Backbone as XML, in Angstrom:
<?xml version="1.0"?>
<chain id="A" units="angstrom">
  <residue number="1" name="MET">
    <atom name="N" x="31.354" y="-0.508" z="16.288"/>
    <atom name="CA" x="31.928" y="-0.787" z="17.604"/>
    <atom name="C" x="30.189" y="-0.750" z="18.685"/>
  </residue>
  <residue number="2" name="LYS">
    <atom name="N" x="29.696" y="-0.115" z="18.265"/>
    <atom name="CA" x="28.404" y="0.134" z="18.713"/>
    <atom name="C" x="27.640" y="-0.976" z="18.614"/>
  </residue>
  <residue number="3" name="GLY">
    <atom name="N" x="27.740" y="-2.206" z="18.084"/>
    <atom name="CA" x="27.003" y="-3.207" z="17.826"/>
    <atom name="C" x="27.803" y="-4.392" z="18.948"/>
  </residue>
  <residue number="4" name="ILE">
    <atom name="N" x="28.568" y="-3.980" z="19.267"/>
    <atom name="CA" x="29.209" y="-4.555" z="20.359"/>
    <atom name="C" x="28.922" y="-4.625" z="21.311"/>
  </residue>
  <residue number="5" name="GLU">
    <atom name="N" x="28.881" y="-3.106" z="21.932"/>
    <atom name="CA" x="28.637" y="-2.435" z="23.164"/>
    <atom name="C" x="27.188" y="-3.048" z="23.203"/>
  </residue>
  <residue number="6" name="ASN">
    <atom name="N" x="26.416" y="-2.658" z="22.424"/>
    <atom name="CA" x="24.461" y="-3.079" z="22.106"/>
    <atom name="C" x="24.753" y="-4.704" z="22.908"/>
  </residue>
  <residue number="7" name="ILE">
    <atom name="N" x="25.408" y="-5.539" z="21.940"/>
    <atom name="CA" x="25.394" y="-6.949" z="22.274"/>
    <atom name="C" x="25.913" y="-7.300" z="23.637"/>
  </residue>
  <residue number="8" name="THR">
    <atom name="N" x="26.613" y="-6.415" z="24.006"/>
    <atom name="CA" x="27.517" y="-6.720" z="25.519"/>
    <atom name="C" x="26.291" y="-6.345" z="26.463"/>
  </residue>
  <residue number="9" name="ALA">
    <atom name="N" x="25.983" y="-5.303" z="26.417"/>
    <atom name="CA" x="24.881" y="-4.445" z="27.072"/>
    <atom name="C" x="23.777" y="-5.692" z="27.417"/>
  </residue>
  <residue number="10" name="HIS">
    <atom name="N" x="22.916" y="-5.945" z="26.393"/>
    <atom name="CA" x="22.159" y="-6.905" z="26.310"/>
    <atom name="C" x="22.158" y="-8.032" z="26.808"/>
  </residue>
  <residue number="11" name="ALA">
    <atom name="N" x="23.293" y="-8.175" z="27.204"/>
    <atom name="CA" x="24.072" y="-9.581" z="27.988"/>
    <atom name="C" x="24.065" y="-9.680" z="29.083"/>
  </residue>
  <residue number="12" name="GLU">
    <atom name="N" x="23.905" y="-8.333" z="29.616"/>
    <atom name="CA" x="23.578" y="-8.306" z="30.993"/>
    <atom name="C" x="22.433" y="-8.518" z="31.690"/>
  </residue>
  <residue number="13" name="VAL">
    <atom name="N" x="21.528" y="-7.840" z="30.943"/>
    <atom name="CA" x="19.933" y="-7.781" z="31.707"/>
    <atom name="C" x="19.216" y="-8.435" z="30.538"/>
  </residue>
  <residue number="14" name="SER">
    <atom name="N" x="19.966" y="-9.504" z="29.778"/>
    <atom name="CA" x="19.019" y="-10.703" z="29.466"/>
    <atom name="C" x="17.993" y="-11.501" z="30.229"/>
  </residue>
  <residue number="15" name="GLU">
    <atom name="N" x="17.384" y="-12.391" z="30.204"/>
    <atom name="CA" x="16.399" y="-13.103" z="30.741"/>
    <atom name="C" x="17.476" y="-14.477" z="30.834"/>
  </residue>
  <residue number="16" name="LYS">
    <atom name="N" x="18.181" y="-14.805" z="29.831"/>
    <atom name="CA" x="19.642" y="-15.671" z="30.681"/>
    <atom name="C" x="20.103" y="-15.553" z="31.238"/>
  </residue>
  <residue number="17" name="ALA">
    <atom name="N" x="20.890" y="-14.104" z="31.458"/>
    <atom name="CA" x="22.078" y="-13.868" z="32.226"/>
    <atom name="C" x="20.992" y="-13.576" z="33.733"/>
  </residue>
  <residue number="18" name="ILE">
    <atom name="N" x="20.003" y="-12.726" z="33.763"/>
    <atom name="CA" x="19.382" y="-12.607" z="35.059"/>
    <atom name="C" x="18.895" y="-14.038" z="35.802"/>
  </residue>
  <residue number="19" name="GLU">
    <atom name="N" x="18.204" y="-15.234" z="34.840"/>
    <atom name="CA" x="18.290" y="-16.606" z="35.156"/>
    <atom name="C" x="19.487" y="-17.116" z="36.255"/>
  </residue>
  <residue number="20" name="LYS">
    <atom name="N" x="20.191" y="-17.549" z="35.156"/>
    <atom name="CA" x="21.775" y="-17.613" z="35.975"/>
    <atom name="C" x="22.161" y="-17.475" z="37.204"/>
  </residue>
  <residue number="21" name="TYR">
    <atom name="N" x="22.128" y="-15.709" z="37.235"/>
    <atom name="CA" x="22.898" y="-14.854" z="38.315"/>
    <atom name="C" x="21.606" y="-15.916" z="39.956"/>
  </residue>
  <residue number="22" name="LEU">
    <atom name="N" x="20.727" y="-15.878" z="39.265"/>
    <atom name="CA" x="19.767" y="-15.949" z="40.249"/>
    <atom name="C" x="19.677" y="-17.492" z="40.622"/>
  </residue>
  <residue number="23" name="VAL">
    <atom name="N" x="20.039" y="-18.445" z="40.347"/>
    <atom name="CA" x="20.490" y="-19.696" z="40.673"/>
    <atom name="C" x="21.986" y="-19.234" z="41.252"/>
  </residue>
  <residue number="24" name="ARG">
    <atom name="N" x="23.002" y="-18.776" z="40.727"/>
    <atom name="CA" x="24.463" y="-18.913" z="41.349"/>
    <atom name="C" x="24.008" y="-18.120" z="42.815"/>
  </residue>
  <residue number="25" name="ARG">
    <atom name="N" x="23.254" y="-16.968" z="42.803"/>
    <atom name="CA" x="22.945" y="-16.014" z="43.885"/>
    <atom name="C" x="22.421" y="-17.321" z="45.109"/>
  </residue>
  <residue number="26" name="ALA">
    <atom name="N" x="21.251" y="-17.875" z="44.889"/>
    <atom name="CA" x="20.612" y="-18.774" z="45.220"/>
    <atom name="C" x="21.771" y="-19.959" z="46.092"/>
  </residue>
  <residue number="27" name="THR">
    <atom name="N" x="22.291" y="-20.695" z="44.875"/>
    <atom name="CA" x="23.147" y="-21.640" z="45.284"/>
    <atom name="C" x="24.236" y="-21.006" z="46.562"/>
  </residue>
  <residue number="28" name="GLU">
    <atom name="N" x="24.290" y="-19.761" z="46.212"/>
    <atom name="CA" x="25.632" y="-19.395" z="47.476"/>
    <atom name="C" x="25.157" y="-18.872" z="48.949"/>
  </residue>
  <residue number="29" name="ASN">
    <atom name="N" x="23.752" y="-19.121" z="48.999"/>
    <atom name="CA" x="22.942" y="-18.676" z="49.987"/>
    <atom name="C" x="22.153" y="-20.022" z="50.589"/>
  </residue>
  <residue number="30" name="GLY">
    <atom name="N" x="22.558" y="-21.065" z="50.045"/>
    <atom name="CA" x="22.162" y="-22.543" z="50.673"/>
    <atom name="C" x="20.348" y="-22.566" z="50.425"/>
  </residue>
  <residue number="31" name="MET">
    <atom name="N" x="20.417" y="-21.964" z="49.021"/>
    <atom name="CA" x="18.461" y="-22.220" z="48.794"/>
    <atom name="C" x="18.646" y="-23.211" z="47.684"/>
  </residue>
  <residue number="32" name="LEU">
    <atom name="N" x="17.492" y="-23.740" z="47.214"/>
    <atom name="CA" x="17.225" y="-24.437" z="45.861"/>
    <atom name="C" x="16.928" y="-23.128" z="44.977"/>
  </residue>
  <residue number="33" name="CYS">
    <atom name="N" x="16.901" y="-22.964" z="43.602"/>
    <atom name="CA" x="16.466" y="-22.716" z="42.903"/>
    <atom name="C" x="16.054" y="-23.467" z="41.488"/>
  </residue>
  <residue number="34" name="LEU">
    <atom name="N" x="14.837" y="-23.974" z="41.599"/>
    <atom name="CA" x="14.573" y="-24.947" z="40.849"/>
    <atom name="C" x="14.064" y="-25.127" z="39.355"/>
  </residue>
  <residue number="35" name="LYS">
    <atom name="N" x="14.433" y="-24.767" z="38.329"/>
    <atom name="CA" x="13.577" y="-24.763" z="37.010"/>
    <atom name="C" x="12.111" y="-25.467" z="36.746"/>
  </residue>
  <residue number="36" name="TYR">
    <atom name="N" x="11.192" y="-24.626" z="36.811"/>
    <atom name="CA" x="10.072" y="-25.422" z="36.814"/>
    <atom name="C" x="9.622" y="-25.411" z="35.015"/>
  </residue>
  <residue number="37" name="SER">
    <atom name="N" x="9.178" y="-26.794" z="34.960"/>
    <atom name="CA" x="9.289" y="-26.926" z="33.699"/>
    <atom name="C" x="7.477" y="-27.707" z="33.208"/>
  </residue>
  <residue number="38" name="ASN">
    <atom name="N" x="6.587" y="-27.631" z="32.846"/>
    <atom name="CA" x="5.605" y="-28.766" z="32.734"/>
    <atom name="C" x="4.786" y="-28.864" z="31.057"/>
  </residue>
  <residue number="39" name="PRO">
    <atom name="N" x="5.337" y="-29.728" z="30.235"/>
    <atom name="CA" x="4.871" y="-29.246" z="28.722"/>
    <atom name="C" x="3.119" y="-29.056" z="28.933"/>
  </residue>
  <residue number="40" name="ASN">
    <atom name="N" x="2.668" y="-29.650" z="29.895"/>
    <atom name="CA" x="1.172" y="-29.536" z="29.739"/>
    <atom name="C" x="0.444" y="-28.574" z="29.861"/>
  </residue>
  <residue number="41" name="MET">
    <atom name="N" x="1.197" y="-27.809" z="30.867"/>
    <atom name="CA" x="0.260" y="-26.302" z="31.371"/>
    <atom name="C" x="1.484" y="-25.566" z="31.224"/>
  </residue>
  <residue number="42" name="VAL">
    <atom name="N" x="1.323" y="-24.671" z="29.947"/>
    <atom name="CA" x="2.064" y="-23.814" z="29.924"/>
    <atom name="C" x="1.463" y="-22.105" z="30.827"/>
  </residue>
  <residue number="43" name="GLY">
    <atom name="N" x="2.747" y="-21.476" z="30.995"/>
    <atom name="CA" x="2.718" y="-20.085" z="31.401"/>
    <atom name="C" x="3.097" y="-19.771" z="32.743"/>
  </residue>
  <residue number="44" name="TYR">
    <atom name="N" x="3.445" y="-20.896" z="33.673"/>
    <atom name="CA" x="4.106" y="-21.272" z="34.809"/>
    <atom name="C" x="5.130" y="-20.186" z="35.322"/>
  </residue>
  <residue number="45" name="PRO">
    <atom name="N" x="5.262" y="-19.519" z="36.091"/>
    <atom name="CA" x="6.939" y="-19.057" z="36.397"/>
    <atom name="C" x="8.067" y="-20.292" z="35.967"/>
  </residue>
  <residue number="46" name="ASP">
    <atom name="N" x="9.387" y="-19.261" z="35.382"/>
    <atom name="CA" x="10.523" y="-20.253" z="35.531"/>
    <atom name="C" x="11.396" y="-20.819" z="36.513"/>
  </residue>
  <residue number="47" name="ARG">
    <atom name="N" x="11.087" y="-20.316" z="37.255"/>
    <atom name="CA" x="11.816" y="-20.755" z="38.560"/>
    <atom name="C" x="10.910" y="-20.803" z="40.036"/>
  </residue>
  <residue number="48" name="LEU">
    <atom name="N" x="11.520" y="-21.678" z="41.006"/>
    <atom name="CA" x="10.913" y="-22.264" z="41.956"/>
    <atom name="C" x="12.262" y="-21.998" z="42.806"/>
  </residue>
  <residue number="49" name="LEU">
    <atom name="N" x="12.276" y="-21.265" z="43.865"/>
    <atom name="CA" x="13.138" y="-20.778" z="44.586"/>
    <atom name="C" x="13.019" y="-21.387" z="45.915"/>
  </residue>
  <residue number="50" name="VAL">
    <atom name="N" x="13.366" y="-22.361" z="46.401"/>
    <atom name="CA" x="13.137" y="-23.110" z="47.681"/>
    <atom name="C" x="14.036" y="-22.667" z="48.808"/>
  </residue>
  <residue number="51" name="LEU">
    <atom name="N" x="12.993" y="-21.887" z="49.726"/>
    <atom name="CA" x="13.769" y="-21.248" z="51.054"/>
    <atom name="C" x="14.330" y="-21.905" z="52.115"/>
  </residue>
  <residue number="52" name="ARG">
    <atom name="N" x="15.371" y="-21.986" z="52.611"/>
    <atom name="CA" x="15.567" y="-22.530" z="54.115"/>
    <atom name="C" x="14.350" y="-22.157" z="55.083"/>
  </residue>
  <residue number="53" name="GLY">
    <atom name="N" x="13.967" y="-23.219" z="55.699"/>
    <atom name="CA" x="13.073" y="-22.877" z="56.729"/>
    <atom name="C" x="11.563" y="-23.337" z="56.471"/>
  </residue>
  <residue number="54" name="GLY">
    <atom name="N" x="11.399" y="-23.872" z="55.040"/>
    <atom name="CA" x="9.921" y="-24.355" z="54.367"/>
    <atom name="C" x="9.878" y="-23.540" z="53.364"/>
  </residue>
  <residue number="55" name="GLY">
    <atom name="N" x="10.144" y="-22.545" z="53.088"/>
    <atom name="CA" x="9.056" y="-21.334" z="52.436"/>
    <atom name="C" x="9.408" y="-21.483" z="50.602"/>
  </residue>
  <residue number="56" name="VAL">
    <atom name="N" x="8.638" y="-21.574" z="49.809"/>
    <atom name="CA" x="9.150" y="-21.369" z="48.500"/>
    <atom name="C" x="9.050" y="-20.123" z="47.751"/>
  </residue>
  <residue number="57" name="VAL">
    <atom name="N" x="9.050" y="-19.302" z="47.112"/>
    <atom name="CA" x="9.024" y="-18.342" z="46.143"/>
    <atom name="C" x="8.788" y="-18.739" z="44.698"/>
  </residue>
  <residue number="58" name="TRP">
    <atom name="N" x="8.291" y="-18.087" z="43.581"/>
    <atom name="CA" x="7.521" y="-18.609" z="42.377"/>
    <atom name="C" x="8.167" y="-17.325" z="41.477"/>
  </residue>
  <residue number="59" name="VAL">
    <atom name="N" x="8.929" y="-17.364" z="41.018"/>
    <atom name="CA" x="9.665" y="-16.330" z="39.948"/>
    <atom name="C" x="9.705" y="-16.555" z="38.617"/>
  </residue>
  <residue number="60" name="GLU">
    <atom name="N" x="9.341" y="-15.446" z="38.218"/>
    <atom name="CA" x="9.208" y="-15.003" z="36.445"/>
    <atom name="C" x="10.103" y="-14.185" z="36.245"/>
  </residue>
  <residue number="61" name="LEU">
    <atom name="N" x="11.112" y="-14.781" z="35.243"/>
    <atom name="CA" x="12.504" y="-13.624" z="34.814"/>
    <atom name="C" x="11.868" y="-13.222" z="33.433"/>
  </residue>
  <residue number="62" name="LYS">
    <atom name="N" x="12.681" y="-11.882" z="33.276"/>
    <atom name="CA" x="12.649" y="-11.198" z="32.161"/>
    <atom name="C" x="13.380" y="-10.968" z="31.865"/>
  </residue>
  <residue number="63" name="SER">
    <atom name="N" x="13.671" y="-10.246" z="30.724"/>
    <atom name="CA" x="15.112" y="-9.949" z="29.945"/>
    <atom name="C" x="14.095" y="-8.115" z="30.364"/>
  </residue>
  <residue number="64" name="ARG">
    <atom name="N" x="15.321" y="-6.935" z="30.767"/>
    <atom name="CA" x="14.969" y="-5.795" z="31.205"/>
    <atom name="C" x="13.646" y="-5.106" z="30.801"/>
  </residue>
  <residue number="65" name="GLY">
    <atom name="N" x="12.624" y="-4.626" z="30.939"/>
    <atom name="CA" x="11.606" y="-4.092" z="30.735"/>
    <atom name="C" x="10.453" y="-4.772" z="30.315"/>
  </residue>
  <residue number="66" name="ARG">
    <atom name="N" x="10.402" y="-6.156" z="30.072"/>
    <atom name="CA" x="9.845" y="-6.966" z="29.595"/>
    <atom name="C" x="8.815" y="-7.448" z="30.113"/>
  </residue>
  <residue number="67" name="LYS">
    <atom name="N" x="7.379" y="-7.412" z="30.221"/>
    <atom name="CA" x="6.391" y="-7.655" z="30.807"/>
    <atom name="C" x="5.756" y="-9.286" z="30.547"/>
  </residue>
  <residue number="68" name="PRO">
    <atom name="N" x="5.480" y="-10.123" z="31.669"/>
    <atom name="CA" x="4.362" y="-11.328" z="31.796"/>
    <atom name="C" x="3.519" y="-10.968" z="30.646"/>
  </residue>
  <residue number="69" name="SER">
    <atom name="N" x="3.463" y="-12.624" z="29.813"/>
    <atom name="CA" x="2.327" y="-12.474" z="28.568"/>
    <atom name="C" x="0.980" y="-12.520" z="29.894"/>
  </residue>
  <residue number="70" name="LYS">
    <atom name="N" x="-0.126" y="-12.412" z="28.734"/>
    <atom name="CA" x="-1.198" y="-13.186" z="29.650"/>
    <atom name="C" x="-1.618" y="-14.061" z="30.028"/>
  </residue>
  <residue number="71" name="ILE">
    <atom name="N" x="-1.247" y="-15.069" z="29.592"/>
    <atom name="CA" x="-0.706" y="-16.541" z="30.399"/>
    <atom name="C" x="-0.417" y="-16.601" z="31.552"/>
  </residue>
  <residue number="72" name="GLN">
    <atom name="N" x="0.815" y="-15.966" z="31.266"/>
    <atom name="CA" x="1.865" y="-16.040" z="32.205"/>
    <atom name="C" x="1.095" y="-15.632" z="34.038"/>
  </residue>
  <residue number="73" name="GLN">
    <atom name="N" x="0.279" y="-14.281" z="33.051"/>
    <atom name="CA" x="-0.986" y="-13.442" z="34.485"/>
    <atom name="C" x="-1.315" y="-13.952" z="35.096"/>
  </residue>
  <residue number="74" name="LEU">
    <atom name="N" x="-1.795" y="-15.122" z="34.196"/>
    <atom name="CA" x="-2.962" y="-15.879" z="34.492"/>
    <atom name="C" x="-2.648" y="-16.667" z="35.889"/>
  </residue>
  <residue number="75" name="ARG">
    <atom name="N" x="-1.300" y="-17.376" z="35.362"/>
    <atom name="CA" x="-1.032" y="-18.616" z="36.164"/>
    <atom name="C" x="-0.653" y="-17.702" z="37.394"/>
  </residue>
  <residue number="76" name="MET">
    <atom name="N" x="0.389" y="-16.928" z="37.397"/>
    <atom name="CA" x="0.723" y="-16.228" z="38.692"/>
    <atom name="C" x="-0.397" y="-15.510" z="39.171"/>
  </residue>
  <residue number="77" name="ALA">
    <atom name="N" x="-1.813" y="-15.065" z="39.313"/>
    <atom name="CA" x="-2.582" y="-14.672" z="39.479"/>
    <atom name="C" x="-3.453" y="-15.759" z="40.619"/>
  </residue>
  <residue number="78" name="GLU">
    <atom name="N" x="-3.295" y="-17.315" z="39.748"/>
    <atom name="CA" x="-4.062" y="-18.333" z="40.258"/>
    <atom name="C" x="-2.868" y="-18.936" z="41.310"/>
  </residue>
  <residue number="79" name="LEU">
    <atom name="N" x="-1.824" y="-19.055" z="41.362"/>
    <atom name="CA" x="-0.803" y="-18.863" z="42.594"/>
    <atom name="C" x="-0.985" y="-18.187" z="43.399"/>
  </residue>
  <residue number="80" name="ALA">
    <atom name="N" x="-0.877" y="-16.618" z="43.150"/>
    <atom name="CA" x="-0.930" y="-16.088" z="44.319"/>
    <atom name="C" x="-2.460" y="-16.106" z="45.260"/>
  </residue>
  <residue number="81" name="ALA">
    <atom name="N" x="-3.386" y="-16.629" z="44.502"/>
    <atom name="CA" x="-4.704" y="-16.921" z="44.970"/>
    <atom name="C" x="-4.589" y="-18.089" z="45.913"/>
  </residue>
  <residue number="82" name="MET">
    <atom name="N" x="-3.807" y="-18.605" z="45.895"/>
    <atom name="CA" x="-3.649" y="-20.208" z="46.543"/>
    <atom name="C" x="-2.778" y="-19.586" z="47.653"/>
  </residue>
  <residue number="83" name="GLY">
    <atom name="N" x="-1.964" y="-18.406" z="47.667"/>
    <atom name="CA" x="-1.202" y="-18.208" z="48.886"/>
    <atom name="C" x="0.308" y="-18.413" z="48.659"/>
  </residue>
  <residue number="84" name="HIS">
    <atom name="N" x="0.763" y="-18.230" z="47.405"/>
    <atom name="CA" x="1.853" y="-18.584" z="47.151"/>
    <atom name="C" x="2.469" y="-17.102" z="46.955"/>
  </residue>
  <residue number="85" name="ARG">
    <atom name="N" x="3.785" y="-16.651" z="47.186"/>
    <atom name="CA" x="4.559" y="-15.708" z="46.609"/>
    <atom name="C" x="5.021" y="-15.921" z="45.546"/>
  </residue>
  <residue number="86" name="VAL">
    <atom name="N" x="4.426" y="-14.808" z="44.490"/>
    <atom name="CA" x="4.642" y="-14.998" z="43.055"/>
    <atom name="C" x="5.565" y="-13.289" z="42.901"/>
  </residue>
  <residue number="87" name="LEU">
    <atom name="N" x="6.802" y="-13.163" z="42.064"/>
    <atom name="CA" x="7.598" y="-12.062" z="41.814"/>
    <atom name="C" x="8.143" y="-12.067" z="40.166"/>
  </residue>
  <residue number="88" name="VAL">
    <atom name="N" x="8.359" y="-11.057" z="39.500"/>
    <atom name="CA" x="8.638" y="-10.887" z="38.398"/>
    <atom name="C" x="9.696" y="-10.364" z="38.626"/>
  </residue>
  <residue number="89" name="ILE">
    <atom name="N" x="10.572" y="-10.241" z="37.740"/>
    <atom name="CA" x="12.227" y="-9.887" z="38.388"/>
    <atom name="C" x="13.081" y="-9.831" z="37.053"/>
  </residue>
  <residue number="90" name="ASP">
    <atom name="N" x="13.309" y="-8.477" z="36.551"/>
    <atom name="CA" x="13.723" y="-7.994" z="35.461"/>
    <atom name="C" x="15.376" y="-8.029" z="35.192"/>
  </residue>
  <residue number="91" name="ASN">
    <atom name="N" x="15.916" y="-7.902" z="36.876"/>
    <atom name="CA" x="17.287" y="-7.098" z="36.810"/>
    <atom name="C" x="17.751" y="-7.812" z="37.653"/>
  </residue>
  <residue number="92" name="LYS">
    <atom name="N" x="19.313" y="-7.889" z="37.680"/>
    <atom name="CA" x="20.276" y="-8.264" z="39.099"/>
    <atom name="C" x="19.842" y="-7.992" z="40.338"/>
  </residue>
  <residue number="93" name="ALA">
    <atom name="N" x="19.683" y="-6.264" z="40.105"/>
    <atom name="CA" x="18.869" y="-6.101" z="41.837"/>
    <atom name="C" x="18.306" y="-6.673" z="42.017"/>
  </residue>
  <residue number="94" name="GLY">
    <atom name="N" x="16.863" y="-6.932" z="41.138"/>
    <atom name="CA" x="15.733" y="-7.617" z="42.004"/>
    <atom name="C" x="16.227" y="-8.739" z="42.351"/>
  </residue>
  <residue number="95" name="VAL">
    <atom name="N" x="16.929" y="-9.775" z="41.788"/>
    <atom name="CA" x="17.534" y="-10.744" z="42.511"/>
    <atom name="C" x="18.302" y="-10.568" z="43.954"/>
  </residue>
  <residue number="96" name="ASP">
    <atom name="N" x="19.296" y="-9.731" z="43.576"/>
    <atom name="CA" x="19.624" y="-9.051" z="45.458"/>
    <atom name="C" x="19.012" y="-8.998" z="46.201"/>
  </residue>
  <residue number="97" name="GLU">
    <atom name="N" x="17.644" y="-8.357" z="46.128"/>
    <atom name="CA" x="16.796" y="-8.083" z="46.846"/>
    <atom name="C" x="15.629" y="-9.133" z="47.371"/>
  </residue>
  <residue number="98" name="LEU">
    <atom name="N" x="15.751" y="-10.037" z="46.536"/>
    <atom name="CA" x="15.275" y="-11.426" z="47.104"/>
    <atom name="C" x="15.748" y="-12.082" z="47.494"/>
  </residue>
  <residue number="99" name="ILE">
    <atom name="N" x="16.878" y="-12.484" z="47.499"/>
    <atom name="CA" x="18.053" y="-13.483" z="48.376"/>
    <atom name="C" x="18.163" y="-12.844" z="49.266"/>
  </residue>
  <residue number="100" name="ASN">
    <atom name="N" x="18.197" y="-11.369" z="49.877"/>
    <atom name="CA" x="19.087" y="-10.492" z="50.805"/>
    <atom name="C" x="17.614" y="-10.993" z="51.527"/>
  </residue>
  <residue number="101" name="ALA">
    <atom name="N" x="16.548" y="-10.530" z="50.995"/>
    <atom name="CA" x="14.941" y="-10.850" z="51.958"/>
    <atom name="C" x="14.600" y="-12.064" z="52.427"/>
  </residue>
  <residue number="102" name="ALA">
    <atom name="N" x="15.182" y="-13.379" z="51.638"/>
    <atom name="CA" x="14.792" y="-14.470" z="52.095"/>
    <atom name="C" x="15.753" y="-15.096" z="53.011"/>
  </residue>
  <residue number="103" name="LYS">
    <atom name="N" x="16.894" y="-14.236" z="53.074"/>
    <atom name="CA" x="18.141" y="-14.799" z="54.342"/>
    <atom name="C" x="17.592" y="-14.400" z="55.664"/>
  </residue>
  <residue number="104" name="ILE">
    <atom name="N" x="16.912" y="-13.387" z="55.629"/>
    <atom name="CA" x="16.393" y="-13.296" z="56.916"/>
    <atom name="C" x="15.344" y="-14.061" z="57.907"/>
  </residue>
</chain>
């Protein structure tokens, strides 16, 4: 029974579950949440949140407690140095904070 509980608990904090939650919350609030993928340039954040009014936020999603890799850290620093907002989110509460702040 503990195995099932662990699987269920992990499903709530997995990167995939958090990503799905971000997309749903963004859509509910009139934002676009685009999947970013460039096969020639690895390490960029997973999602680009397009805000109402013209802003964007790059979002790197992780399973709870996980940290970005070295190349991801470099890419995020590169974007931040160019003036972009870049966040790492590893839980649904972080998604809620982002969405609520973006609605203002």
